[in-house]
C-alpha positions in Angstrom: 71.8 90.3 133.2 72.2 91.8 136.6 69.6 94.2 137.9 72.2 97.0 138.4 73.3 96.6 134.8 69.6 96.8 133.6 69.1 100.0 135.6 72.2 101.5 134.1 71.1 100.6 130.6 67.6 102.1 131.2 69.3 105.3 132.3 71.5 105.3 129.2 68.4 104.8 127.0 66.6 107.7 128.6 69.7 109.9 128.2 69.5 109.3 124.4 66.0 110.7 124.2 67.1 114.4 124.4 67.1 114.9 120.7 63.6 113.5 120.3 61.9 115.0 123.3 59.6 117.3 121.3 58.3 114.3 119.3 57.8 112.2 122.5 55.9 115.0 124.2 53.8 115.6 121.1 53.0 111.9 121.0 51.9 112.1 124.7 49.8 115.2 124.1 48.0 113.6 121.2 47.3 110.5 123.3 45.9 112.7 126.1 43.6 114.5 123.7 42.5 111.1 122.4 41.7 110.0 126.0 39.5 113.0 126.6 37.7 112.4 123.3 37.2 108.8 124.5 35.5 109.9 127.7 33.2 112.2 125.6 32.5 109.4 123.2 31.5 107.0 126.0 29.4 109.7 127.7 27.5 110.3 124.4 27.0 106.6 123.9 25.8 106.0 127.5 23.4 109.0 127.2 21.9 107.7 124.0 21.4 104.2 125.4 19.9 105.5 128.7 17.5 107.8 126.9 16.4 105.1 124.4 16.0 102.3 127.0 14.7 104.2 130.1 13.1 107.3 128.5 11.9 105.4 125.4 13.0 108.2 123.1 13.2 107.7 119.3 16.6 107.3 117.7 15.7 110.3 115.5 16.0 112.5 118.5 19.7 112.0 118.8 20.9 113.5 115.5 23.3 115.9 117.3 24.6 113.3 119.7 25.2 110.8 116.8 27.0 113.5 114.9 29.2 114.3 117.8 29.8 110.6 118.4 30.9 110.2 114.7 33.1 113.2 115.2 34.8 111.6 118.2 35.4 108.4 116.2 37.0 110.3 113.3 39.0 112.5 115.7 40.4 109.6 117.6 41.3 107.8 114.3 43.2 110.9 113.1 44.9 111.3 116.5 46.0 107.6 116.4 47.4 108.1 112.9 49.3 111.3 114.1 50.6 109.4 117.1 52.0 106.6 114.8 53.7 109.2 112.7 55.3 111.1 115.6 56.3 107.8 117.2 58.0 106.6 114.0 59.7 110.0 113.6 61.1 109.8 117.2 62.4 106.3 116.6 63.8 107.2 113.2 65.7 110.2 114.5 67.1 108.1 117.4 68.3 105.3 115.1 70.0 107.9 112.9 71.6 109.5 116.0 72.8 106.1 117.3 74.3 105.1 114.0 76.1 108.4 113.7 77.5 107.7 117.2 78.6 104.3 116.1 80.2 105.5 112.9 82.0 108.3 114.7 83.3 105.8 117.3 84.5 103.5 114.5 86.3 106.4 112.8 87.8 107.3 116.2 89.2 103.9 117.1 90.4 103.1 113.6 90.8 99.8 111.6 93.0 98.1 114.2 90.2 97.8 116.7 87.6 97.0 114.0 89.6 94.0 112.8 89.3 92.5 116.3 85.7 91.5 115.6 84.1 89.7 112.6 82.3 91.9 110.0 79.0 90.1 110.8 79.2 91.2 114.4 79.6 94.9 113.3 76.7 94.5 110.9 74.5 93.2 113.7 75.5 96.1 115.9 74.8 98.7 113.2 71.6 97.1 111.9 69.6 94.7 114.1 70.6 96.1 117.5 69.9 99.7 116.5 66.6 98.6 115.0 65.7 96.9 118.2 65.9 100.2 120.0 63.4 101.9 117.6 60.2 100.8 119.3 61.4 101.8 122.8 61.2 105.5 121.7 58.4 105.1 119.1 56.0 103.2 121.4 57.2 102.3 124.9 58.2 105.7 126.3 55.1 107.6 125.1 52.9 104.7 126.4 54.6 104.9 129.7 53.4 108.4 130.2 50.0 107.6 128.8 49.6 104.6 131.2 49.5 107.2 134.0 47.6 110.1 132.2 44.8 108.1 130.6 43.7 106.3 133.9 43.8 109.7 135.7 41.5 111.2 133.0 39.1 108.3 133.3 39.1 108.4 137.2 38.3 112.1 137.0 35.3 111.3 134.9 34.1 108.3 137.0 34.6 109.5 140.6 32.1 112.4 140.5 29.4 109.9 139.3 30.2 106.8 141.5 33.1 106.7 144.0 32.8 102.9 144.5 33.4 102.3 140.8 36.4 104.7 141.0 37.8 102.8 144.0 37.4 99.5 142.2 39.4 100.8 139.2 42.0 102.5 141.4 42.5 99.5 143.7 43.0 97.0 140.9 45.3 99.1 138.8 48.6 98.3 140.7 48.2 94.6 140.0 49.0 95.0 136.3 52.4 96.8 136.6 53.5 94.4 139.4 53.0 91.3 137.3 54.2 93.1 134.2 57.5 94.0 135.9 58.0 90.4 137.1 57.6 89.1 133.6 59.7 91.9 132.1 62.8 91.1 134.2 63.0 87.6 132.6 62.1 89.0 129.2 65.1 91.4 129.3 67.4 88.6 130.1 66.0 86.4 127.3 66.3 89.3 124.8 69.9 90.0 125.8 70.8 86.3 125.4 69.0 86.2 122.0 70.9 89.2 120.7 74.3 87.7 121.8 73.5 84.5 120.0 72.4 86.4 116.8 75.6 88.4 116.9 77.8 85.3 117.1 75.7 83.6 114.4 76.1 86.6 112.0 79.8 86.7 112.5 80.2 83.0 112.0 78.0 82.9 108.9 79.7 85.8 107.2 83.2 84.4 108.0 82.1 81.1 106.6 80.9 82.7 103.3 84.2 84.6 102.9 86.2 81.4 103.5 84.0 79.0 101.7 86.6 78.1 99.1 89.1 77.2 101.8 86.5 75.3 103.8 85.7 73.1 100.8 89.3 72.6 99.8 90.1 71.2 103.3 87.0 69.1 103.4 85.4 70.9 106.3 82.2 71.9 104.6 80.0 69.4 106.6 81.6 70.2 109.9 81.1 73.9 109.3 77.5 73.2 108.2 76.9 71.3 111.4 78.4 74.2 113.4 76.1 76.8 111.8 73.1 74.5 112.2 73.9 74.3 116.0 74.2 78.1 116.2 70.9 78.5 114.2 69.1 76.0 116.5 70.4 77.8 119.5 69.0 81.1 118.1 65.7 79.4 117.3 65.3 78.1 120.9 66.4 81.5 122.3 63.8 83.3 120.1 61.1 80.9 121.2 62.0 81.7 124.9 61.5 85.4 124.1 58.1 84.7 122.5 57.1 82.4 125.4 57.8 85.2 127.9 55.8 87.7 125.7 52.7 85.4 125.5 52.9 84.6 129.2 53.0 88.2 130.3 50.2 89.1 127.9 48.0 86.3 129.3 48.6 87.5 132.9 47.6 91.0 132.0 44.5 89.9 130.2 43.5 87.7 133.2 43.7 90.5 135.8 42.0 93.0 133.5 39.1 90.6 133.0 38.8 90.0 136.8 38.8 93.8 137.5 36.0 94.4 135.0 34.0 91.5 136.3 34.2 92.9 139.9 32.8 96.2 138.6 30.0 94.4 136.7 29.1 92.5 139.8 29.0 95.7 141.8 26.6 97.4 139.4 24.5 94.2 139.1 23.9 94.0 142.8 23.3 97.8 143.0 20.5 97.5 140.4 19.1 94.6 142.4 19.0 96.7 145.5 21.5 94.6 147.5 24.2 97.3 147.5 23.5 100.9 148.5 26.8 102.7 148.6 29.1 104.5 146.2 26.6 106.8 144.5 26.7 109.8 147.0 23.1 108.8 148.2 21.8 109.4 144.6 20.1 106.8 142.4 22.4 104.7 140.2 21.0 105.3 136.7 21.6 103.2 133.7 23.7 106.0 132.3 26.2 105.7 135.2 26.4 101.9 134.9 26.9 102.0 131.1 29.4 104.9 131.3 31.5 103.2 134.0 31.4 99.8 132.5 32.3 101.0 129.0 35.2 103.0 130.4 36.5 100.1 132.5 38.3 98.2 129.6 39.7 101.6 128.4 41.0 102.3 131.9 43.2 99.2 131.8 44.0 99.4 128.0 47.0 101.8 128.4 48.6 99.4 130.8 47.8 96.4 128.6 49.4 98.2 125.7 52.4 99.1 127.9 52.6 95.3 128.7 52.8 94.6 125.0 55.4 97.3 124.5 57.3 96.2 127.6 58.9 93.6 125.4 60.1 96.5 123.2 61.8 97.8 126.3 63.3 94.4 127.0 64.6 94.1 123.4 66.0 97.7 123.7 67.8 96.8 126.9 69.3 93.7 125.3 70.4 95.7 122.3 71.7 98.6 124.4 74.0 96.3 126.3 76.3 95.9 123.3 75.8 99.5 122.0 76.5 101.1 125.4 79.5 98.9 126.0 81.0 99.8 122.6 80.2 103.5 122.7 81.5 103.9 126.3 84.6 101.8 125.8 87.8 103.7 126.6 90.1 103.6 123.7 93.0 105.8 122.6 91.5 108.1 120.0 93.4 108.8 116.9 95.2 112.1 116.8 93.3 115.2 116.0 96.1 117.6 115.2 95.7 120.7 113.0 99.3 121.6 112.0 100.0 121.5 108.2 102.8 119.4 106.9 105.8 121.4 105.5 106.5 120.9 101.8 110.2 120.2 102.3 111.8 116.8 101.7 110.3 114.1 103.8 112.2 113.3 107.0 110.8 111.1 109.8 112.6 110.9 113.2 111.4 108.7 116.1 112.9 108.9 119.6 111.8 106.6 122.5 108.6 105.8 120.6 106.4 103.2 122.3 103.4 102.2 120.0 100.2 101.6 121.9 97.1 99.4 121.2 93.7 101.1 121.0 93.2 99.9 124.7 96.5 101.6 125.7 98.7 98.5 125.9 102.3 98.8 124.8 102.9 96.9 121.6 106.6 97.7 121.2 109.6 98.6 123.2 110.9 102.2 122.8 112.0 102.7 119.2 114.5 105.0 117.7 114.8 105.4 113.9 115.1 107.9 111.1 113.6 107.6 107.6 115.2 110.0 105.1 113.8 111.3 101.8 113.8 108.7 98.9 115.2 106.0 101.2 114.0 102.4 100.7 113.8 100.5 104.0 112.6 96.9 104.5 111.1 95.7 107.8 111.7 92.0 108.6 110.9 89.9 111.6 108.8 87.0 112.8 105.0 87.4 113.2 104.1 89.6 116.2 107.5 91.4 116.1 105.8 94.8 115.7 106.2 95.4 112.0 102.5 96.1 111.2 102.2 98.1 114.5 105.0 100.4 113.3 103.3 100.8 109.9 99.9 101.5 111.4 101.4 104.1 113.8 102.8 105.9 110.7 99.4 105.7 109.1 97.9 107.4 112.2 95.8 104.4 113.3 97.7 103.7 116.5 98.7 106.1 119.2 102.2 106.3 120.7 104.2 107.6 123.6 107.5 109.4 123.0 108.3 111.4 119.9 107.7 110.8 116.2 108.5 113.9 114.1 107.6 114.4 110.5 109.7 117.3 109.1 110.2 118.6 112.6 106.5 118.4 113.6 105.1 115.8 116.0 103.0 113.2 114.2 100.1 113.5 116.7 100.0 117.3 116.0 99.7 117.0 112.3 96.5 117.5 110.3 95.9 113.7 109.9 93.8 114.1 106.7 96.6 116.1 105.1 99.3 113.7 106.3 97.4 110.7 104.9 96.9 112.5 101.6 100.7 112.3 101.2 100.8 108.5 101.8 100.2 105.5 99.6 99.6 102.0 101.1 99.4 98.6 99.5 98.6 95.7 101.7 98.4 91.9 101.4 94.6 91.8 100.7 93.6 95.0 98.9 89.9 96.0 99.2 88.1 97.0 96.1 84.8 98.8 96.6 81.5 98.1 94.9 81.6 100.0 91.6 83.4 100.1 88.3 87.1 99.5 87.8 87.5 103.2 87.0 85.9 104.2 90.3 88.2 101.9 92.2 91.4 103.2 90.5 90.3 106.9 90.9 90.0 106.4 94.7 93.8 107.3 94.6 93.1 110.6 93.0 89.6 111.6 91.9 91.0 114.5 89.9 93.4 112.4 87.8 93.3 113.0 84.0 92.8 110.2 81.5 96.5 110.3 80.6 97.5 109.9 84.2 95.1 107.0 84.5 96.6 105.3 81.4 100.1 105.8 82.8 99.2 104.3 86.2 97.6 101.2 84.5 100.7 100.7 82.3 103.2 101.1 85.2 101.1 98.7 87.4 100.9 96.1 84.7 97.2 96.2 85.1 96.5 97.5 81.5 96.7 94.0 80.0 93.5 92.9 81.8 91.7 96.2 82.4 91.4 97.0 78.7 90.1 93.4 78.1 87.5 93.8 80.9 86.8 97.5 80.4 87.1 100.3 82.8 83.3 100.2 83.2 83.4 96.7 84.5 81.4 96.4 87.7 83.2 95.0 90.8 81.1 93.2 93.4 81.9 92.7 97.1 85.0 90.7 97.9 86.8 91.7 94.7 84.3 89.5 92.8 85.5 88.6 89.3 89.2 89.5 89.8 92.1 87.2 90.8 94.3 88.1 93.7 97.1 89.3 91.4 94.7 91.5 89.4 93.2 93.1 92.5 96.7 93.7 93.8 97.7 95.5 90.5 94.5 97.6 90.7 95.6 98.7 94.2 99.1 99.5 92.9 97.6 101.6 90.1 95.5 103.4 92.7 98.7 104.1 94.7 100.5 105.3 91.6 97.8 107.9 91.0 98.2 109.2 94.5 101.7 110.5 93.8 102.6 110.1 97.4 105.7 111.2 99.4 105.8 108.0 101.5 104.9 104.5 100.2 104.0 101.8 102.7 104.0 98.2 101.5 102.7 95.4 103.8 103.8 92.1 102.2 101.9 92.9 99.0 103.0 89.6 97.3 102.4 87.3 100.3 99.3 85.5 98.8 100.1 85.5 95.1 101.2 82.8 92.7 104.6 83.0 91.1 103.5 84.7 87.8 101.3 87.2 89.6 104.0 87.9 92.1 106.5 88.7 89.4 104.1 91.1 87.7 103.2 92.8 91.0 106.9 93.1 91.9 107.7 94.8 88.6 104.8 97.2 89.3 106.0 97.9 92.8 109.5 98.7 91.5 107.9 101.3 89.2 105.9 102.6 92.0 108.7 103.0 94.6 111.4 104.3 92.2 111.2 108.0 93.1 109.6 108.1 96.6 110.4 107.1 100.2 109.4 103.5 100.8 108.9 101.4 103.9 108.2 97.8 103.1 107.4 94.7 105.1 108.7 91.8 103.2 110.6 88.4 103.5 111.6 88.1 99.9 115.3 88.0 99.4 115.1 89.8 96.0 113.3 92.7 97.7 115.8 92.8 100.6 118.8 93.0 98.3 117.7 96.2 96.6 116.8 98.1 99.8 119.0 100.9 101.1 118.6 99.6 104.7 117.0 96.6 106.5 115.5 96.9 110.0 115.2 93.6 111.8 112.5 93.5 114.5 112.1 91.1 117.4 109.8 91.3 120.4 108.9 94.9 119.6 112.5 96.1 119.2 114.7 97.0 116.2 117.7 94.8 117.0 119.6 95.0 113.7 120.1 97.6 111.0 122.1 97.6 107.8 122.5 96.5 104.2 121.7 93.0 103.2 125.3 92.0 102.6 126.2 93.0 106.1 123.3 91.5 108.0 123.3 88.2 106.1 126.6 87.2 107.7 125.6 86.9 111.3 122.9 87.6 113.9 119.1 87.1 114.0 118.7 88.2 110.3 121.1 85.4 109.2 118.9 83.0 111.2 115.8 84.2 109.5 117.5 83.7 106.1 118.5 80.2 107.0 114.9 79.3 107.9 113.5 80.3 104.5 
């Protein structure tokens, strides 16, 4: 990852901290109070040791000091617990905030963009990558402030007693962040690479699980297993690289910390031997001063050592932020946010010079002109990529457009999209049933439907024959578990029947069904579309013959319109029929 990109991501991470600033500052305040208690604690301990060794005082003479010392221990323990709580709260709020941003963005871009990436990749973005940012706010940012504040507090305590000890601490301090930064640059690159490999592995694994039956039928199980093994091995090696960088940087920090403390110990040793006579403001260097400074020396470097440990949280956060920031800042054409209500007159859709756009703003069709009248049945036909699904997704409000598309005289982009979609029913090739009971899935079409309406929908959709056998309380697992393709399709049709829509959109609902299931679904669809405006994508001759009008699409244009008997004689439609 380039340094400029890393700086940009660090800036983005810091911009996100606005909602948790009070928790971060509280964390830093608690850490500062803890450092003051630490200085008091070391002062009390050095005093007791000095008095007992030099003055030969009895331990019983230090009841007050021992009580205060115990109070410092307890106080610091409580403050540490509070710091952990506030840090976790900051990270928790940030994770919730980021996930809300991701969900808002997903709702904004719609299903067309979501389908461009595997489900496993989205799961990694929402779960692992957001989780990797937690410790940046919970631990790294507060520790970054404390790595400056705590050494200053200790220097303020040491310099008045012995300026030489203070200079040793101050002079050796910059060595740690320098080597920490050098190791951290490589760590950020390793983490970013690791997250990318994990994202690809997640997508590949989930797609393999979904298509397991197909993989086995075509004898590709071993090949797919080998591929996942290679991806897993790459992830293992990448993870080990991250750990290698973590252990290496920790070892470097420990080495320079030990050397710095050793230098101070040598200074006091030669001072007590009388070989060094500077640093004490011409005053004698007592045992108290030596103990006090030497006991504070490890604590002086401890905040930076902890920052070094947490530096890998920063590296992990930068790696995770790369994907999050790219996704959240990606320029896509947002779905319309109109507010105008839809008039209750008969449905009429008129499009003039309508160019359908992809979420990235690319034209998917040529300028289209068409009209859909109330209770009209229209079939869309054409080769794959002709623009049929784009047209349907535009009417659903999932794709933007240029030009004009008016619904009962009101521009589609100006309509209240929630109200508009409430008047639509859609049945696609692969209906999605949610985790829950059969009843819950059917009532998605109309949660207020009565029991009578539910029974009628099941009968018209030809789903009653298996629903009553399985029971409406039957639990459905992920991936329509337990139901065949035809059964899931009829549940989707029952759901659409309950919706009592004004416009029915059908996207090749029988494309993946066997002959028996296809016939049952077609009968159900005929019942569904009998008294409402219907736009259907289909290639079945039987469906085309009963439609009022057929629109033939090619390269994003509607090149033919008319009834089946007219179009079947010549032109591109006749070619399509001949190829079936």
